[in-house]
N, C-alpha and C positions, 0 to 999 in steps of 0.2 A: 387520442385518449390521455387522458393525466392518471395514472398511477402512484398510489404510497405506500411505501414501506417505511414502519416507524419501529425502531428497535429501545420500548419503555423503559430498561434498565441503562439506559445510556444518557447520564445528564439528569437523572432521573430529578432533580430538586426543583426543576424549574417546568417539567414537560407539561402539568395541567396547564398553564401560564401558555405556552409554547403553542401547546395543543387548540384551545380556546379560541386564541389569534388565527393560529391558520385554517380553522373551521371557518371563523366571521371572515375570512377574507377571500375563500371560495364561494362563499353565499355571494359579497358581493359584486365577487367576478363572473359568477353564474357559471361555473367553470365545474362538468361534467368530472366526476373522480371517483375512483374504488380505491378504499385503503387496506393493509394489510399489516396486523402486527407479528411481529417473531417472538417467538412461545421457547425459544433453545438456539443453541449454536451451531449456524450452517441454516438456519431455518427462511434468511435470507435468502440464499441461494434458489432454493424450491422457489419461493413467494414471486423472485423474480423471474425465474423462470417461466413461470406460469403467467405471468402478468405481460412477458413481452410474446409469448407463442396467442396467446389471446387478442392479438393485436395492438399493445398499450404502446404509445410510441414516445410517452414520458413517462419517467419515474423519478422522484422527488424519494431522496432517502433522510430521511430524521433519524440523525444517529452518528458514531462515531465513524474511524478507519476502519475498522473492524465490518460495521454493517455494512459499510459503501464497498468493501470487495469483496463479503459474499453477496452484493448486489451484482456486481460487475459479473463473477463468477458464473450468477445463474444466466446474465442477457450472454454470454458469451458460449454456452451451453444450449442456450434454446434452438428449439428445431425451428431456425429460418432462415430465409436467404443472405448472405453475407452483405448484399445490398439493401438489405429492409433495418438489416444492425446495424449498420454504419449509420442511419439517419434515427437512431435512438436519443431520444435527449436526454441528457441523466443530470440531474441537480441534486443540492447536496445542504442541508441545512444540519451545521456543526454542531453534535451534541456529545463528542467525546474528549479526552480527556490529551492526545497526542495531535489530531487537526493536522498529519504534515501534508493530507492533498488539499486543504482548503487552503492552509500557509499559502501555498503558492498562487494563489487568484484572490486571496486578502479575502478571504470568507470568516470570520470569527464566531466568536458564539453572540452577536448582536442579531437573533434569528429573525426579527422586521428587516432588516437591512437584505438578509440571507436570501428572504423567500422575495424581497424585491428584485432582487437581480436576474433569481431564478425564472421569474413571472416576464419581466420587462428586458432583460438581458440578452446575451449574443448567445448563440451556438458554434462552438469552439471545436474543431472536429481531435479528435484525442486519440494518443496511442496506448494499446493495453500490450504488457508482458506476458509472455505465456512461462509457466517453465515445467520442464518434460523431465519424467523420470520413469523409472522401468522397475515393473515388479514381475517377475517368472514370465520375461519377457515381451506385457504387456505394458503398452505404454500408459502414462497418467500423467493427465495436466493439471497444472496449477494455475489461473490467471490473477494477473495483479495490475495495480494502476498506479500504486508509488512507487514502490521499491522491494526488492528481493536481497536480501543479508545470509553472510554464510559464519562461522565461526563466532567472534566474540559478538557479533552485531545480532544472530541469534539465539545464545547463551544471555546474552541482555534483556529480550524480548520474553525469553523464558523465567529471569529471575525478578523483573517486574509484573507477572503476571501473577507469580507468586506474592507479592510484596504486597500486592492491590488486596487481598483478603486481609493485611495484618494494618495498613494503615490508608487504606480507602487507596481512590485511583485517581492518581495526584501527578501531576505535568513531573516530581521530582523523582519517581518511583523508576524511573529511565537512567537518571543521573546514579540512584543504589546498584538497580541493575546491574549499570558499568560496571561500577567498580566492584560489584562480586563477580563479575561474568571474568573481568579481567585477571580477578585472585586466581578461579578456578579454571582455566580456559588450557587446553594444550593444544598446542600444533599439529597438524595433518599435510601429509606431504600432498601437494596439489597444481596440478598442472592444467592453465588454460590455452584455451584455443579461442580467437575472436576474429570475425569472417575468414575460419578456414589457417590463420595464422596463427601459428604457438607463438605465446609472447610469455609463458611465466610457466616454470616447473621450482617452487619450493615449497618451503614449510607456511604455511595461512596461519595469519593470524586472526583477520577481519577481512572481509569483506562485501561491498553493497555495490548493488548494482541497481542505479536511481532511473527511474522514468521522469519523478520530482525530485527536484533538489533536496527535499528536507525528510528526516525520519527521526525516530528515535524521540519523538516531542519539540521537533524543534534545530535540533542537528543537524548542519548542513554538510553532511557528506560528499555528497556531490553538487556545487553551485550552480553548475554551467548544464545540469539536465534539464532540460524543457517537453512537456508530455505533446507538444504539437509539433515535434522535430523529426519525427522517424528512426530517432535512434538513442540507444541509449548510452549514459556516461555514467562510470563507475570507479571504484577502485579497491586498489587489492593492497593488502600490510605482512607482507613477510614478521614473525616474531621479532618487535621490539623491544629495546634495552630499556629499563629503569628511566632513564634520562628522556629518553624519545618519547616515552608515555608519560613524561611531566613536560615536554616540547610540545604534543599533540592537546595537553588536556585546555588549554587557552583558547584554540582554534577552533574549540568545535561547533561553535554558534554564529562564529565571525565570517565564516564560507572561505579560508584560507589554508583548511586542512590541506588539502589538494598541492597546494604550493610546497609543504615540507619534502627533504626530498627521499623520505624515505617511505614514500605512499606512492604505490605505481597507476601510475590512472589508466582508465578501460572507457574506451568508444568503439564503439559499431554495433551491428542489429544483429547477431548471436553471437552470444557465448558458449562454448562446451567448458566441461568441467569435470577435470578425471584425478576420480581418490579412489581407491581401494578399501575405504573403510565407512562405517557408516555415516551418514550428513545430518546434522538439525540444521534444516533451513527456516529462515520467517519469509514469507510473503504477506505484505502489509502488515505486519504484526500475528500474522498466524502461522502457527508451528507446524512444520510439516517433518517426517523420521522416514528416511530411506537409505538403502544402498548407492553409492553415485555407478556409473556415471551419471551426468544430467546436462542439459542445456538451459537456456534464456533466451528466447527471441522475442524481439520487437513484432507487433501487428500493427504496423501505420496505418491512422487514421479506422481505428474500429468501431465506434462509438462519437457521440460527440457531449461535449459539456455546456449547459446552460450556465451562464454567470456572466 
């Protein structure tokens, strides 16, 4: 059964034409379906969980990276066996500004092509990330499909979110947000343990742990990341000099950031993060706030992506 989750606020200028085309396509295919429309932040999580628990095994998201991430959280939290969860086929018709997950799969705003690939494409087993942190001794889990970021990475998302109220939802929000974050960020002492081996004890400037290679609207922070290989590829940067920042800027989009000598690569299935301060973290662009420690775990082949 097909369940459709729609965020009408994402890419709303083209929404009417996209919706009409989708309904027409479903009638032609005689495809039974149910659809749900999000009404507030976090609503897609509730809707996806409901659909999964009612037996829907195909979920199509019409929205951006945030809506997709909320949907993944609903599917991962659904009260169903893991064996059945691993057979759920997830699809995306990109309607947001960043489209970092879709970019890896060569999905863009050509919505007719995105729908064709959903209905006629192949199912690919994909990994899902889990960010675990504790409050009052109780573990909390935030799932992510694309990446999780700390330091300047998370501060950039916060700045970009504020900027959209002034200049609208545009790709350049991330670049403006990045420059503002670099100017305001204060480094924190942090320790990292990757698959049980301590690897970093240093001041954090920025860190991104990638399930997919793109973040921040096309920045290739982790060019080797592949959401089907059962492992994370990440990068840690201690506080750089002004010269190093200028050296990194030309490589934001060309996939050569990790070649710079002051960027420490991270590769592993579980990364434990130690810090005695408050952390702001972005998971697929959605902000979380808590006191460290925390850990980031890869769940191999947790879902399937239809493309």
